N, C-alpha and C positions, 0 to 999 in steps of 0.2 A: 504494500500500500504506500502511496506517496505521502509526503509530509502534509500537504493541504488536505488530503482525504482523512488522514489521521486526526488532524486538528478538528475538522468538521465532525468526525465521529465522537471525539472527546467532548466537544461543545454540546452536541446533542445529548450525550450520555450524562454529562455533569452540569446540566443547566440548573440554575437556581440562584437565589440572592446571596448565599454564603460562599459560593465557589469563586476562587481567585484564578487569575490567568496562570499563575505559577502551578496550581494544581492541574490545570488543563495541559500545560506544557509537559509536566511530568507524566501524565497519562498518555499523551500523544508521542512523547519521546522526541521533542523538538525544542527549539529555543523559545523563551518567553516573548521575544520581539516578533517572531513569526506568528505566535498566537495573538498578540496584540494587533498586528496588522490584519490578520484574518478576521478577527472579531470586528474591527473597525469597518472593514470592507463589507462584512455581512450585515452590519447595522445600516450603513449608508447605501449599499447597493446589493440587496438580496438576490437580484437577478444574475449576479456574477458568481453565485455559489458553485457553478460548474467550473469556472476558471479557478476559483480558490482551491477546489478539490483536485486540480490538475498538478499540484505539487508546487515547488519553489518557483518555477518559471511561470506557471499559471497565476501564482500569487503576485508576482512582479507585474505581469500583464494586467491583472485586475486593478492593482494599485495605480498603474499608469492610466488606465481608462478613467478611474474615479478622479485622478488628478486633472486630466484633460477636461472632464466635465465641470470641475470646480474652477479651473483656470483657463477659460477659453482664450484662444488667440485673439488679440485685439484687432478688429477690422475697422479701422477708422477711415471714413470717406475723405478723399482729397477734396480740397476746396475747388468747386467748379467742375469736378469730374466724377464719373461713376466708379472709378477703380478704387480698390481698397488699399490701405496702407498697413503694413508693408506689402509691396507687390509680390505675387507668387510667380515664379518662373518655372517652366516645365522643360524637361529634356526633350530631344527630338523623338525618342521612343515613347515617352509619356504622351506627347502631343499626338503621335501617330495612333496610339491606343484610343485616345479620346475622340479623334476625328474619324476613326475606323479607316485609316489609310496605312499604306506601307511606309516605312521609314524613309525610303528614297523619294516617295511622293511628297512628303513633308519637306525634305531638302530641296526638291524642285520648286516648291512654293516659296521657300525662303530665297532661293537664288533668283527667282523671277520677280521678287519684290512684292509678292501677294500675301506674305505672312511676315509681320514684324518680328524681328528677333535681335538678340544681342550675341555677338560672337565672343567666345571665351577661348582663346587659343585655337584648338582644332575643333571645338564643339560649339554648338549654338544653344541658347536658352530662349524660349518663347514665353512671353507674358501670358498668364492664365486668362487675363481679360481679352487678349487677342484670340485665343482658342474659343472662348465663350461667344465672342462676336461672330466668329466664323460659323460656329454651330447654330447660332440664331439666324444666320443667313443675312446679316447686316453687311452693307457695302464697306469696303476698306476705307478708312478715314485718313489714309496716309498722304493724300493730296497728289497721288500719282496714279496713272492708268497704264496698263500694258497694251500691247498691240491688239490682243484678242478683245479686250474691253472696248477699245476705240472702234474696232471693226464691227462689234455688235451694236454700238451706238449709231454708227453711220450706215449700218446694214450693207456692208461691203466685205470683201475678202481681206484677210490679213495681208495678202500680197499688195493690195492697194495702199494700206497703211505703211508698209515697208517702203513702197515707192515714194510716198509723200515724205517720209523721213529721209530717204536717200537723196531726193532732189531739193531738200531744204524747205519745203512748204510747211513742214511740221517739225518742231524741235523736240528732241528727246535725248536722254542719255542712255548709253549702252550699259546693261548690267549683266555681267557674266560673259563667258566665252561662247555661249550658244546662240548669240544673236538676239537676246532679249533686250527690249527697249523699255524704258520707263518714261512716260510722257506726263509732265506736270499738268494737273487739271487746269491751271490758269492758262497754260500754253494751248491746250486743246480748246478751251473756250475762245481764246484769241483767234485760233484757226477757224472755228465755227463762225465767229463774227466776221472774219474776212470773206468767207465763202458766201454767207447769207446777206451780208451788208453791202 
């Protein structure tokens, strides 16, 4: 039997007003601090009795759960923004899991400028708010468009947009070696004003 299960059995057997934690520890064959922790956990979170009975590791996990419940992470709203503080950043693999994409697809989105990220050495970190925005289907608020988005707005092919970029009618910056372009929204609006005006 594990330590947690022995403590639970001793607590159930020796319950009453005159029983001390030292007596329970002697009956269970464990330390008084383990008994004290188990009793506190059972008083504050009786639903964690299964974790407490799982032994020393289960006892530690149950204590961590109760501590997190009592000390939630502060989620202060930034002034003027909907993001929380401190911001939470996800790895590429975590982002891929949340977006139900392959890891390389997330990297393609990052390299194309469609997913905001921070580069840390050879890895990337993606803000959790950016992943939530993408899951909600909200448009990117980065102020740039890619070739596919411009083509969709103008209802033309991507080749037409590449031609406009090549001949200087539309200004954009190249991002990555694969021929991806990032066109600022202000530049695209200027182009639309020149064409329609």
